[in-house]
C-alpha positions as CSV (number, residue, x, y, z in Angstrom):
1,M,-158.2,-13.5,-117.3
2,P,-160.5,-14.4,-120.2
3,E,-163.4,-12.2,-121.0
4,P,-166.6,-13.2,-119.3
5,I,-169.2,-14.7,-121.6
6,S,-172.2,-12.4,-121.7
7,G,-174.2,-10.2,-124.0
8,M,-171.3,-7.8,-123.7
9,R,-168.8,-10.0,-125.5
10,K,-168.4,-9.5,-129.2
11,P,-168.2,-12.5,-131.5
12,V,-164.6,-13.5,-132.4
13,T,-163.7,-12.9,-136.0
14,T,-160.7,-13.4,-138.3
15,S,-159.9,-9.7,-138.0
16,R,-160.1,-9.8,-134.2
17,L,-157.7,-12.8,-134.2
18,R,-155.3,-10.8,-136.3
19,A,-155.6,-7.9,-133.9
20,M,-154.9,-10.2,-131.0
21,K,-151.6,-11.2,-132.6
22,S,-150.7,-7.5,-133.2
23,K,-151.5,-6.7,-129.5
24,G,-149.6,-9.7,-128.2
25,E,-152.9,-11.1,-126.7
26,P,-152.7,-14.9,-126.7
27,I,-155.4,-16.9,-128.5
28,A,-157.1,-19.8,-126.6
29,V,-158.3,-22.6,-128.9
30,V,-160.2,-25.7,-127.6
31,T,-161.4,-28.6,-129.6
32,A,-165.1,-29.4,-129.3
33,Y,-167.1,-32.2,-130.7
34,D,-170.6,-31.8,-129.1
35,Y,-173.0,-29.3,-127.7
36,P,-172.1,-29.4,-124.0
37,S,-168.4,-29.3,-124.6
38,A,-168.8,-26.4,-126.9
39,Q,-171.0,-24.6,-124.4
40,L,-168.5,-25.2,-121.6
41,A,-165.5,-24.2,-123.6
42,E,-167.1,-21.0,-124.7
43,A,-168.4,-20.1,-121.2
44,A,-164.8,-20.6,-120.0
45,G,-163.6,-18.0,-122.4
46,A,-162.2,-19.9,-125.4
47,D,-161.7,-17.7,-128.4
48,V,-161.9,-20.4,-131.0
49,L,-163.6,-23.8,-131.1
50,L,-162.0,-26.4,-133.4
51,V,-164.1,-29.3,-134.7
52,G,-161.0,-31.4,-135.3
53,D,-160.8,-34.7,-137.2
54,S,-159.1,-35.7,-134.0
55,L,-162.7,-36.9,-133.2
56,G,-161.5,-40.1,-134.9
57,N,-159.1,-40.7,-132.0
58,V,-161.0,-39.1,-129.2
59,V,-164.6,-39.8,-129.9
60,Q,-164.4,-42.9,-132.1
61,G,-161.4,-44.6,-130.5
62,K,-159.5,-45.1,-133.7
63,E,-155.7,-45.0,-134.0
64,T,-155.6,-42.3,-136.8
65,T,-157.8,-39.6,-138.2
66,L,-157.9,-41.1,-141.6
67,A,-161.3,-42.8,-141.4
68,V,-163.2,-39.6,-140.4
69,T,-165.7,-38.7,-143.1
70,L,-167.0,-35.4,-144.4
71,D,-170.5,-36.4,-143.2
72,Q,-169.1,-36.9,-139.6
73,I,-167.3,-33.5,-139.6
74,V,-170.5,-31.8,-140.9
75,Y,-172.5,-33.5,-138.2
76,H,-170.2,-32.5,-135.3
77,A,-169.7,-29.0,-136.7
78,E,-173.4,-28.3,-136.8
79,I,-173.8,-29.3,-133.2
80,V,-170.8,-27.2,-132.0
81,S,-171.9,-24.2,-134.2
82,R,-175.3,-24.3,-132.7
83,A,-173.8,-24.1,-129.2
84,A,-171.3,-21.3,-130.0
85,K,-172.6,-17.8,-129.6
86,T,-169.3,-15.8,-129.6
87,A,-166.5,-18.2,-130.2
88,F,-165.1,-18.6,-133.8
89,V,-165.9,-22.2,-135.0
90,V,-163.3,-23.8,-137.3
91,A,-163.9,-27.3,-138.8
92,D,-161.3,-29.6,-140.3
93,L,-161.7,-30.9,-143.8
94,P,-161.0,-34.6,-143.4
95,F,-158.5,-36.8,-145.3
96,A,-158.7,-36.7,-149.1
97,T,-161.5,-34.1,-149.3
98,Y,-159.4,-31.2,-150.7
99,H,-157.0,-32.9,-153.1
100,G,-159.4,-33.9,-155.9
101,G,-159.6,-30.7,-157.8
102,I,-160.9,-27.2,-157.0
103,D,-164.5,-27.9,-157.9
104,A,-164.6,-31.0,-155.6
105,T,-162.8,-29.1,-152.8
106,L,-165.2,-26.1,-153.0
107,A,-168.2,-28.5,-152.9
108,N,-166.8,-30.1,-149.7
109,V,-166.0,-26.7,-148.2
110,A,-169.5,-25.5,-149.0
111,R,-171.0,-28.5,-147.1
112,V,-169.0,-27.7,-144.0
113,M,-170.0,-24.1,-144.1
114,R,-173.6,-24.4,-145.2
115,E,-174.7,-27.6,-143.4
116,G,-172.1,-27.5,-140.6
117,G,-172.5,-23.9,-139.8
118,A,-168.7,-23.4,-139.3
119,K,-167.1,-20.0,-139.7
120,A,-163.9,-21.4,-141.3
121,V,-162.2,-24.6,-142.4
122,K,-158.8,-26.0,-141.6
123,L,-156.6,-27.8,-144.2
124,E,-153.4,-29.7,-143.5
125,G,-150.3,-29.3,-145.7
126,G,-148.1,-26.7,-147.3
127,Y,-147.4,-25.5,-150.8
128,E,-149.3,-28.4,-152.3
129,I,-152.6,-27.1,-150.9
130,A,-152.0,-23.5,-151.6
131,P,-154.4,-23.6,-154.7
132,A,-157.2,-25.1,-152.5
133,V,-156.6,-22.4,-149.9
134,R,-156.6,-19.6,-152.5
135,A,-159.8,-20.9,-154.2
136,S,-161.6,-21.3,-150.8
137,V,-160.7,-17.8,-149.7
138,A,-161.7,-16.4,-153.1
139,A,-165.1,-18.1,-152.6
140,G,-165.5,-16.3,-149.2
141,V,-164.4,-19.0,-146.9
142,P,-161.7,-18.3,-144.2
143,V,-159.0,-21.0,-144.1
144,M,-156.8,-22.0,-141.3
145,G,-153.6,-23.9,-142.3
146,H,-151.9,-26.7,-140.4
147,L,-148.2,-27.5,-140.6
148,G,-145.7,-29.6,-138.7
149,L,-147.1,-32.9,-137.7
150,T,-150.1,-33.3,-140.0
151,P,-152.0,-36.3,-138.7
152,Q,-153.7,-37.0,-142.1
153,S,-150.1,-37.6,-143.5
154,V,-148.9,-39.7,-140.5
155,H,-148.0,-42.7,-142.7
156,V,-145.9,-40.5,-145.0
157,I,-144.2,-38.7,-142.1
158,G,-143.5,-42.1,-140.5
159,G,-145.3,-41.6,-137.2
160,Y,-146.0,-39.0,-134.6
161,K,-142.6,-37.2,-134.6
162,V,-141.5,-33.7,-133.7
163,Q,-141.0,-31.7,-136.9
164,G,-138.3,-29.1,-137.8
165,K,-135.4,-30.5,-136.0
166,Q,-133.1,-30.2,-139.0
167,A,-132.3,-27.0,-140.9
168,E,-133.6,-28.2,-144.2
169,A,-136.9,-29.4,-142.8
170,A,-137.2,-26.1,-140.9
171,E,-136.7,-24.0,-144.0
172,K,-139.3,-26.0,-145.9
173,L,-141.9,-25.6,-143.1
174,L,-141.2,-21.8,-143.0
175,D,-141.6,-21.6,-146.8
176,D,-144.8,-23.6,-146.6
177,A,-146.1,-21.2,-143.9
178,L,-145.3,-18.2,-146.1
179,R,-147.0,-19.7,-149.0
180,L,-150.2,-20.4,-147.0
181,E,-150.2,-16.8,-145.8
182,E,-149.8,-15.6,-149.3
183,A,-152.7,-17.8,-150.4
184,G,-154.9,-16.1,-147.9
185,A,-154.9,-18.3,-144.8
186,F,-156.0,-16.3,-141.7
187,A,-154.0,-18.5,-139.2
188,I,-151.8,-21.6,-139.1
189,V,-151.7,-24.4,-136.6
190,L,-148.2,-25.6,-135.8
191,E,-148.2,-29.1,-134.4
192,L,-145.2,-30.8,-132.7
193,V,-142.8,-28.2,-134.1
194,T,-139.6,-27.3,-132.3
195,D,-139.8,-24.2,-130.2
196,E,-137.1,-22.4,-132.2
197,L,-138.8,-23.0,-135.5
198,A,-142.3,-22.1,-134.2
199,A,-140.9,-18.8,-132.8
200,R,-139.3,-18.0,-136.2
201,V,-142.5,-18.8,-138.1
202,T,-144.5,-16.7,-135.7
203,E,-142.2,-13.8,-136.1
204,R,-142.2,-13.9,-139.9
205,L,-146.0,-14.2,-140.4
206,S,-148.5,-11.4,-140.1
207,I,-151.2,-14.0,-139.3
208,P,-151.5,-15.8,-136.0
209,T,-149.9,-19.1,-135.3
210,I,-151.6,-21.6,-133.0
211,G,-149.4,-24.1,-131.3
212,I,-149.9,-27.6,-130.1
213,G,-146.7,-29.1,-128.8
214,S,-144.8,-26.3,-130.4
215,G,-143.6,-24.2,-127.4
216,P,-144.8,-21.0,-125.8
217,R,-143.9,-18.5,-128.5
218,C,-146.8,-19.1,-130.8
219,D,-149.6,-16.5,-130.9
220,G,-152.0,-19.0,-129.4
221,Q,-152.4,-22.6,-128.1
222,V,-154.9,-25.4,-128.8
223,L,-155.6,-28.4,-126.7
224,V,-158.1,-31.2,-127.1
225,F,-161.1,-30.9,-124.7
226,H,-160.7,-34.4,-123.5
227,D,-156.9,-33.9,-122.8
228,I,-157.6,-30.8,-120.8
229,L,-160.0,-32.7,-118.6
230,Q,-158.5,-36.2,-118.7
231,Y,-161.9,-37.3,-119.9
232,E,-160.9,-40.9,-120.7
233,L,-159.7,-44.1,-119.0
234,D,-156.0,-44.8,-119.0
235,P,-154.9,-41.7,-120.8
236,H,-151.6,-41.9,-122.7
237,P,-149.4,-39.1,-121.2
238,K,-148.3,-36.5,-123.8
239,K,-145.4,-34.2,-123.0
240,F,-147.1,-31.2,-124.6
241,V,-150.4,-31.6,-122.8
242,K,-151.4,-30.1,-119.5
243,S,-154.4,-31.6,-117.9
244,Y,-156.4,-29.3,-115.5
245,A,-158.8,-31.9,-114.0
246,N,-159.3,-35.7,-113.9
247,V,-162.9,-35.9,-115.0
248,G,-162.5,-39.5,-116.2
249,N,-162.1,-40.8,-112.6
250,I,-164.9,-38.6,-111.3
251,V,-167.3,-39.9,-114.1
252,K,-166.3,-43.5,-113.5
253,A,-166.8,-43.2,-109.8
254,A,-170.2,-41.6,-110.2
255,I,-171.4,-44.3,-112.6
256,A,-170.0,-47.0,-110.4
257,E,-172.0,-45.6,-107.5
258,Y,-175.2,-45.6,-109.7
259,V,-174.6,-49.2,-110.7
260,T,-174.1,-50.2,-107.0
261,D,-177.4,-48.5,-106.1
262,V,-179.3,-50.2,-108.9
263,K,-177.9,-53.6,-108.0
264,G,-178.7,-53.0,-104.3
265,R,-182.2,-51.6,-105.1
266,A,-181.2,-48.3,-103.5
267,F,-182.3,-46.4,-106.6
268,P,-184.9,-45.3,-107.4
269,E,-186.0,-44.0,-104.0
270,E,-189.5,-42.8,-103.1
271,R,-188.5,-39.3,-104.0
272,H,-187.8,-40.4,-107.6
273,T,-191.1,-42.2,-107.9
274,F,-194.5,-41.1,-109.3
275,H,-198.0,-42.3,-108.2
276,M,-201.4,-42.2,-109.7
277,E,-204.0,-39.7,-108.6
278,E,-206.8,-42.2,-109.0
279,A,-208.1,-43.6,-105.7
280,D,-208.4,-47.1,-107.3
281,P,-205.4,-47.8,-109.7
282,Q,-207.0,-51.1,-110.7
283,R,-209.7,-49.2,-112.6
284,L,-207.0,-48.0,-115.1
285,Y,-206.2,-51.6,-116.0
286,G,-209.7,-53.0,-116.4
287,G,-210.0,-54.5,-112.9
288,G,-212.7,-52.2,-111.6
289,A,-216.4,-52.7,-111.4
290,S,-217.1,-49.7,-113.6
291,D,-215.6,-51.5,-116.6
292,K,-218.8,-53.4,-117.4
């Protein structure tokens, strides 16, 4: 059972996450994009809240994450960070914000931390981003890596495909993971990676692995808030997602009932209505004799 959220629960830190891996205690990560979702996820016991650039898909309705801007990540990170009291908040650096040189990368990282209030940033990629990881960590910023299916590189990868099926690709991913760990990453997300490879990477690393569609042998798991709740219309089934409620249908039914009440003049009722205390309401609008 997750720890109850109260004044007794200590804030989650990078050292605590590493200790959880050492003890074999699974890490629960939930994406969050706004204040109420962050509050609810933390109250439910989530260890980490991820402000993912998946907001491009989930919140903005776009096909990829590529259009998400740094300003948008900062905006959502600030809201989530304000709601989080004990959970560890990680924010994605969006597409093309950490490949333009160390100075530019650190300036973008600083915005996410200073303005967004995040505790850490997440970067997609392997050996090629190791310098950015190393520089960010040297500047005092915890960095989470992201390997396997990297949505910001979806057009290079050729679509949303499972990664690590062939030996050569698996060896490269393992090498990338080791390089990210050496550069100072405190954890690595493994997305749509074969179970066998995810288990191998998890065993080789001293830092936690967080799986999404990568089997049960990672040190933790992450799911999108809206997928957990089916908080959308006509969701596209994903093999790696387990939904625990169908909030979308509940919300739609409730709003439909409201619309019906408005159309039928059943809302608002007397109990929702306010009245003046004046004995003669006309006086307020200039119709009374005392207005002379």
